Backbone atoms as SQL, in Angstrom:
CREATE TABLE atoms (id INTEGER PRIMARY KEY, chain TEXT, resi INTEGER, resn TEXT, atom TEXT, x REAL, y REAL, z REAL);
INSERT INTO atoms VALUES
  (1, 'A', 1, 'MET', 'N', 0.996, -1.016, -0.050),
  (2, 'A', 1, 'MET', 'CA', -0.238, -0.394, 0.275),
  (3, 'A', 1, 'MET', 'C', 1.160, 0.967, 0.297),
  (4, 'A', 2, 'ALA', 'N', 0.484, 1.864, -1.192),
  (5, 'A', 2, 'ALA', 'CA', 1.285, 3.538, -1.003),
  (6, 'A', 2, 'ALA', 'C', 1.341, 4.143, 0.043),
  (7, 'A', 3, 'GLN', 'N', 1.666, 5.359, 0.580),
  (8, 'A', 3, 'GLN', 'CA', 2.176, 6.406, 1.576),
  (9, 'A', 3, 'GLN', 'C', 2.081, 7.856, 1.172),
  (10, 'A', 4, 'LEU', 'N', 1.190, 8.689, 0.770),
  (11, 'A', 4, 'LEU', 'CA', 1.345, 9.982, 0.889),
  (12, 'A', 4, 'LEU', 'C', 1.518, 11.191, 1.997),
  (13, 'A', 5, 'THR', 'N', 2.381, 12.253, 1.288),
  (14, 'A', 5, 'THR', 'CA', 1.949, 13.473, 2.045),
  (15, 'A', 5, 'THR', 'C', 1.206, 14.328, 1.592),
  (16, 'A', 6, 'ILE', 'N', 0.254, 14.433, 1.886),
  (17, 'A', 6, 'ILE', 'CA', -0.517, 16.133, 1.321),
  (18, 'A', 6, 'ILE', 'C', -0.123, 17.415, 2.230),
  (19, 'A', 7, 'TYR', 'N', -0.360, 18.127, 1.929),
  (20, 'A', 7, 'TYR', 'CA', -0.430, 20.238, 2.667),
  (21, 'A', 7, 'TYR', 'C', -1.875, 20.331, 1.913),
  (22, 'A', 8, 'LEU', 'N', -2.251, 20.709, 3.747),
  (23, 'A', 8, 'LEU', 'CA', -2.898, 21.892, 3.488),
  (24, 'A', 8, 'LEU', 'C', -3.741, 22.666, 4.264),
  (25, 'A', 9, 'PRO', 'N', -4.834, 23.702, 3.902),
  (26, 'A', 9, 'PRO', 'CA', -4.730, 24.634, 4.395),
  (27, 'A', 9, 'PRO', 'C', -5.288, 23.840, 6.134),
  (28, 'A', 10, 'ASP', 'N', -4.868, 24.897, 7.448),
  (29, 'A', 10, 'ASP', 'CA', -4.974, 24.385, 8.935),
  (30, 'A', 10, 'ASP', 'C', -6.640, 24.172, 8.769),
  (31, 'A', 11, 'ASP', 'N', -8.075, 24.911, 7.878),
  (32, 'A', 11, 'ASP', 'CA', -9.629, 25.150, 7.974),
  (33, 'A', 11, 'ASP', 'C', -9.312, 23.453, 7.231),
  (34, 'A', 12, 'LEU', 'N', -8.690, 23.274, 6.618),
  (35, 'A', 12, 'LEU', 'CA', -9.809, 22.016, 5.212),
  (36, 'A', 12, 'LEU', 'C', -9.307, 20.970, 6.171),
  (37, 'A', 13, 'GLU', 'N', -7.786, 21.049, 6.564),
  (38, 'A', 13, 'GLU', 'CA', -7.886, 19.619, 7.220),
  (39, 'A', 13, 'GLU', 'C', -8.368, 19.121, 8.538),
  (40, 'A', 14, 'GLN', 'N', -9.054, 20.161, 8.790),
  (41, 'A', 14, 'GLN', 'CA', -9.905, 20.339, 10.361),
  (42, 'A', 14, 'GLN', 'C', -11.034, 19.964, 10.113),
  (43, 'A', 15, 'ALA', 'N', -11.624, 19.963, 8.914),
  (44, 'A', 15, 'ALA', 'CA', -12.739, 19.403, 7.771),
  (45, 'A', 15, 'ALA', 'C', -12.941, 18.094, 8.079),
  (46, 'A', 16, 'VAL', 'N', -11.877, 18.015, 7.093),
  (47, 'A', 16, 'VAL', 'CA', -11.401, 16.176, 6.440),
  (48, 'A', 16, 'VAL', 'C', -11.477, 15.492, 8.246),
  (49, 'A', 17, 'ARG', 'N', -10.658, 15.996, 8.999),
  (50, 'A', 17, 'ARG', 'CA', -11.157, 14.922, 10.523),
  (51, 'A', 17, 'ARG', 'C', -12.390, 15.579, 10.798),
  (52, 'A', 18, 'ARG', 'N', -13.268, 16.476, 11.190),
  (53, 'A', 18, 'ARG', 'CA', -14.430, 15.994, 11.851),
  (54, 'A', 18, 'ARG', 'C', -15.243, 14.924, 10.498),
  (55, 'A', 19, 'ALA', 'N', -14.777, 15.305, 9.147),
  (56, 'A', 19, 'ALA', 'CA', -15.805, 14.471, 8.262),
  (57, 'A', 19, 'ALA', 'C', -15.747, 12.757, 8.461),
  (58, 'A', 20, 'ALA', 'N', -14.343, 13.000, 8.353),
  (59, 'A', 20, 'ALA', 'CA', -14.108, 11.305, 8.732),
  (60, 'A', 20, 'ALA', 'C', -14.470, 10.430, 10.358),
  (61, 'A', 21, 'ARG', 'N', -14.367, 11.331, 11.175),
  (62, 'A', 21, 'ARG', 'CA', -15.011, 10.991, 12.790),
  (63, 'A', 21, 'ARG', 'C', -16.436, 10.694, 12.665),
  (64, 'A', 22, 'ARG', 'N', -17.431, 11.745, 11.890),
  (65, 'A', 22, 'ARG', 'CA', -18.612, 11.443, 11.675),
  (66, 'A', 22, 'ARG', 'C', -19.112, 10.377, 11.279),
  (67, 'A', 23, 'GLU', 'N', -18.003, 9.885, 10.401),
  (68, 'A', 23, 'GLU', 'CA', -18.478, 7.939, 9.455),
  (69, 'A', 23, 'GLU', 'C', -17.283, 7.138, 9.955),
  (70, 'A', 24, 'HIS', 'N', -17.238, 7.622, 11.167),
  (71, 'A', 24, 'HIS', 'CA', -15.914, 6.934, 12.536),
  (72, 'A', 24, 'HIS', 'C', -14.971, 5.993, 10.881),
  (73, 'A', 25, 'LYS', 'N', -14.612, 6.667, 10.427),
  (74, 'A', 25, 'LYS', 'CA', -12.728, 6.292, 9.559),
  (75, 'A', 25, 'LYS', 'C', -12.094, 6.815, 9.610),
  (76, 'A', 26, 'THR', 'N', -11.076, 6.024, 9.996),
  (77, 'A', 26, 'THR', 'CA', -9.545, 6.808, 10.130),
  (78, 'A', 26, 'THR', 'C', -9.171, 7.853, 8.897),
  (79, 'A', 27, 'VAL', 'N', -8.723, 9.157, 8.700),
  (80, 'A', 27, 'VAL', 'CA', -8.784, 10.358, 8.164),
  (81, 'A', 27, 'VAL', 'C', -8.001, 8.942, 6.574),
  (82, 'A', 28, 'SER', 'N', -7.116, 8.660, 6.883),
  (83, 'A', 28, 'SER', 'CA', -6.418, 8.020, 5.846),
  (84, 'A', 28, 'SER', 'C', -7.686, 7.014, 5.148),
  (85, 'A', 29, 'ALA', 'N', -8.671, 6.455, 5.987),
  (86, 'A', 29, 'ALA', 'CA', -9.622, 5.688, 5.481),
  (87, 'A', 29, 'ALA', 'C', -10.641, 6.010, 4.529),
  (88, 'A', 30, 'TYR', 'N', -10.659, 7.122, 5.532),
  (89, 'A', 30, 'TYR', 'CA', -11.715, 8.430, 4.505),
  (90, 'A', 30, 'TYR', 'C', -11.405, 8.957, 3.638),
  (91, 'A', 31, 'LEU', 'N', -9.755, 9.685, 3.002),
  (92, 'A', 31, 'LEU', 'CA', -9.872, 9.998, 1.769),
  (93, 'A', 31, 'LEU', 'C', -9.441, 8.870, 0.520),
  (94, 'A', 32, 'ALA', 'N', -9.091, 7.845, 1.164),
  (95, 'A', 32, 'ALA', 'CA', -9.219, 6.472, 0.490),
  (96, 'A', 32, 'ALA', 'C', -10.584, 5.882, -0.240),
  (97, 'A', 33, 'GLU', 'N', -11.941, 6.794, 0.545),
  (98, 'A', 33, 'GLU', 'CA', -12.818, 5.349, -0.004),
  (99, 'A', 33, 'GLU', 'C', -13.016, 7.403, -1.238),
  (100, 'A', 34, 'LEU', 'N', -12.902, 8.525, -0.860),
  (101, 'A', 34, 'LEU', 'CA', -13.029, 9.526, -1.847),
  (102, 'A', 34, 'LEU', 'C', -12.196, 9.572, -2.420),
  (103, 'A', 35, 'ALA', 'N', -10.817, 9.331, -3.223),
  (104, 'A', 35, 'ALA', 'CA', -10.481, 8.604, -4.237),
  (105, 'A', 35, 'ALA', 'C', -10.723, 7.378, -5.291),
  (106, 'A', 36, 'ARG', 'N', -11.500, 6.741, -4.333),
  (107, 'A', 36, 'ARG', 'CA', -12.090, 5.618, -5.015),
  (108, 'A', 36, 'ARG', 'C', -13.347, 6.335, -5.707),
  (109, 'A', 37, 'LYS', 'N', -14.395, 6.740, -4.759),
  (110, 'A', 37, 'LYS', 'CA', -15.224, 7.343, -5.464),
  (111, 'A', 37, 'LYS', 'C', -14.774, 8.384, -6.964),
  (112, 'A', 38, 'LYS', 'N', -14.296, 9.187, -6.569),
  (113, 'A', 38, 'LYS', 'CA', -13.071, 9.948, -7.550),
  (114, 'A', 38, 'LYS', 'C', -13.058, 9.013, -9.033),
  (115, 'A', 39, 'ASP', 'N', -12.455, 7.650, -9.174),
  (116, 'A', 39, 'ASP', 'CA', -11.492, 7.113, -9.595),
  (117, 'A', 39, 'ASP', 'C', -12.505, 6.748, -10.338),
  (118, 'A', 40, 'GLY', 'N', -11.921, 6.708, -12.048),
  (119, 'A', 40, 'GLY', 'CA', -12.964, 6.534, -12.810),
  (120, 'A', 40, 'GLY', 'C', -12.740, 5.076, -13.854),
  (121, 'A', 41, 'ARG', 'N', -11.628, 4.773, -13.533),
  (122, 'A', 41, 'ARG', 'CA', -11.674, 2.937, -13.405),
  (123, 'A', 41, 'ARG', 'C', -12.208, 1.832, -13.267),
  (124, 'A', 42, 'LYS', 'N', -13.212, 1.250, -13.755),
  (125, 'A', 42, 'LYS', 'CA', -14.264, 0.067, -13.825),
  (126, 'A', 42, 'LYS', 'C', -13.347, -0.869, -12.768),
  (127, 'A', 43, 'ARG', 'N', -13.886, -1.202, -11.807),
  (128, 'A', 43, 'ARG', 'CA', -13.152, -2.448, -10.788),
  (129, 'A', 43, 'ARG', 'C', -14.381, -4.140, -11.155),
  (130, 'A', 44, 'LYS', 'N', -13.341, -5.355, -10.902),
  (131, 'A', 44, 'LYS', 'CA', -14.086, -5.953, -11.524),
  (132, 'A', 44, 'LYS', 'C', -14.184, -6.531, -10.258),
  (133, 'A', 45, 'SER', 'N', -15.700, -6.319, -9.221),
  (134, 'A', 45, 'SER', 'CA', -16.655, -6.995, -8.166),
  (135, 'A', 45, 'SER', 'C', -16.288, -8.004, -7.704),
  (136, 'A', 46, 'LYS', 'N', -15.732, -8.578, -6.114),
  (137, 'A', 46, 'LYS', 'CA', -15.208, -9.668, -5.585),
  (138, 'A', 46, 'LYS', 'C', -16.916, -10.706, -5.344),
  (139, 'A', 47, 'TRP', 'N', -17.548, -10.302, -5.975),
  (140, 'A', 47, 'TRP', 'CA', -19.451, -10.447, -5.621),
  (141, 'A', 47, 'TRP', 'C', -19.377, -11.082, -7.594),
  (142, 'A', 48, 'SER', 'N', -20.580, -11.818, -7.585),
  (143, 'A', 48, 'SER', 'CA', -20.628, -12.760, -9.002),
  (144, 'A', 48, 'SER', 'C', -22.386, -11.414, -9.050),
  (145, 'A', 49, 'GLU', 'N', -22.245, -10.416, -10.416),
  (146, 'A', 49, 'GLU', 'CA', -23.417, -10.294, -10.586),
  (147, 'A', 49, 'GLU', 'C', -24.963, -10.626, -10.782),
  (148, 'A', 50, 'ALA', 'N', -24.940, -11.791, -10.245),
  (149, 'A', 50, 'ALA', 'CA', -26.134, -12.197, -10.170),
  (150, 'A', 50, 'ALA', 'C', -26.403, -12.189, -8.316),
  (151, 'A', 51, 'LEU', 'N', -24.665, -12.194, -7.611),
  (152, 'A', 51, 'LEU', 'CA', -25.939, -12.028, -6.726),
  (153, 'A', 51, 'LEU', 'C', -26.214, -11.275, -6.117),
  (154, 'A', 52, 'GLY', 'N', -25.486, -10.062, -6.461),
  (155, 'A', 52, 'GLY', 'CA', -25.708, -8.688, -6.680),
  (156, 'A', 52, 'GLY', 'C', -27.190, -8.495, -6.771),
  (157, 'A', 53, 'LYS', 'N', -27.518, -9.044, -7.707),
  (158, 'A', 53, 'LYS', 'CA', -29.142, -8.520, -8.389),
  (159, 'A', 53, 'LYS', 'C', -30.151, -9.139, -7.178),
  (160, 'A', 54, 'LEU', 'N', -29.582, -10.928, -6.625),
  (161, 'A', 54, 'LEU', 'CA', -30.179, -10.742, -5.295),
  (162, 'A', 54, 'LEU', 'C', -30.455, -9.962, -4.604),
  (163, 'A', 55, 'GLU', 'N', -29.811, -9.237, -3.969),
  (164, 'A', 55, 'GLU', 'CA', -29.641, -7.799, -3.129),
  (165, 'A', 55, 'GLU', 'C', -31.186, -7.473, -2.982),
  (166, 'A', 56, 'GLY', 'N', -31.764, -7.465, -1.763),
  (167, 'A', 56, 'GLY', 'CA', -33.629, -6.720, -2.171),
  (168, 'A', 56, 'GLY', 'C', -34.121, -7.650, -2.194),
  (169, 'A', 57, 'SER', 'N', -33.999, -8.826, -2.610),
  (170, 'A', 57, 'SER', 'CA', -35.238, -9.367, -3.704),
  (171, 'A', 57, 'SER', 'C', -36.397, -10.236, -2.636),
  (172, 'A', 58, 'TRP', 'N', -35.807, -10.492, -1.106),
  (173, 'A', 58, 'TRP', 'CA', -36.642, -11.201, -0.110),
  (174, 'A', 58, 'TRP', 'C', -38.404, -10.459, -0.309),
  (175, 'A', 59, 'VAL', 'N', -38.694, -11.474, -0.543),
  (176, 'A', 59, 'VAL', 'CA', -40.346, -10.426, -0.277),
  (177, 'A', 59, 'VAL', 'C', -40.587, -12.208, 0.644),
  (178, 'A', 60, 'GLY', 'N', -42.071, -11.096, 1.566),
  (179, 'A', 60, 'GLY', 'CA', -42.640, -11.435, 2.479),
  (180, 'A', 60, 'GLY', 'C', -42.094, -11.751, 4.435),
  (181, 'A', 61, 'ARG', 'N', -41.770, -12.561, 5.258),
  (182, 'A', 61, 'ARG', 'CA', -41.303, -12.587, 6.310),
  (183, 'A', 61, 'ARG', 'C', -40.584, -14.333, 6.647),
  (184, 'A', 62, 'PHE', 'N', -39.157, -13.900, 6.914),
  (185, 'A', 62, 'PHE', 'CA', -39.008, -15.128, 7.585),
  (186, 'A', 62, 'PHE', 'C', -40.140, -15.939, 8.585),
  (187, 'A', 63, 'PRO', 'N', -40.170, -16.686, 8.349),
  (188, 'A', 63, 'PRO', 'CA', -41.060, -17.741, 9.321),
  (189, 'A', 63, 'PRO', 'C', -39.891, -18.146, 10.353),
  (190, 'A', 64, 'GLN', 'N', -40.863, -18.002, 11.565),
  (191, 'A', 64, 'GLN', 'CA', -40.406, -18.575, 13.330),
  (192, 'A', 64, 'GLN', 'C', -40.310, -19.917, 13.402),
  (193, 'A', 65, 'ILE', 'N', -39.188, -20.208, 13.859),
  (194, 'A', 65, 'ILE', 'CA', -38.859, -21.024, 14.450),
  (195, 'A', 65, 'ILE', 'C', -38.717, -21.353, 15.907),
  (196, 'A', 66, 'GLU', 'N', -39.529, -22.408, 16.103),
  (197, 'A', 66, 'GLU', 'CA', -39.725, -22.502, 17.730),
  (198, 'A', 66, 'GLU', 'C', -38.439, -23.249, 18.079),
  (199, 'A', 67, 'ASP', 'N', -38.849, -22.715, 19.105),
  (200, 'A', 67, 'ASP', 'CA', -37.363, -23.249, 19.797),
  (201, 'A', 67, 'ASP', 'C', -37.843, -24.950, 20.549),
  (202, 'A', 68, 'PRO', 'N', -36.864, -25.766, 20.158),
  (203, 'A', 68, 'PRO', 'CA', -36.680, -27.545, 20.594),
  (204, 'A', 68, 'PRO', 'C', -37.034, -26.975, 22.348),
  (205, 'A', 69, 'PRO', 'N', -38.244, -28.299, 22.600),
  (206, 'A', 69, 'PRO', 'CA', -37.681, -28.533, 24.644),
  (207, 'A', 69, 'PRO', 'C', -36.366, -28.507, 24.795),
  (208, 'A', 70, 'PRO', 'N', -36.621, -28.731, 26.167),
  (209, 'A', 70, 'PRO', 'CA', -34.520, -28.609, 26.287),
  (210, 'A', 70, 'PRO', 'C', -34.565, -30.230, 26.506),
  (211, 'A', 71, 'GLU', 'N', -34.029, -30.939, 26.396),
  (212, 'A', 71, 'GLU', 'CA', -33.823, -32.183, 26.502),
  (213, 'A', 71, 'GLU', 'C', -33.254, -32.931, 27.475),
  (214, 'A', 72, 'GLU', 'N', -33.818, -33.729, 28.245),
  (215, 'A', 72, 'GLU', 'CA', -33.628, -34.585, 29.549),
  (216, 'A', 72, 'GLU', 'C', -32.430, -34.762, 29.722),
  (217, 'A', 73, 'PRO', 'N', -31.576, -34.700, 30.501),
  (218, 'A', 73, 'PRO', 'CA', -29.989, -35.882, 30.886),
  (219, 'A', 73, 'PRO', 'C', -30.526, -36.947, 30.902);
């Protein structure tokens, strides 16, 4: 993983730190996410497209499963 040094005006540095804190991320993770969003290259997903299509597809409620009675020793 590469390491960069950047110089920011004091007010911008404080704004970045506050934004990272609001998202419960380190400054590095926050800035890396911003850079990824700006990166125009296509990335291959670790997940198949079919799996992505399943997201949110469940309709209805999950069935209630009753606990079995305790076993006798």
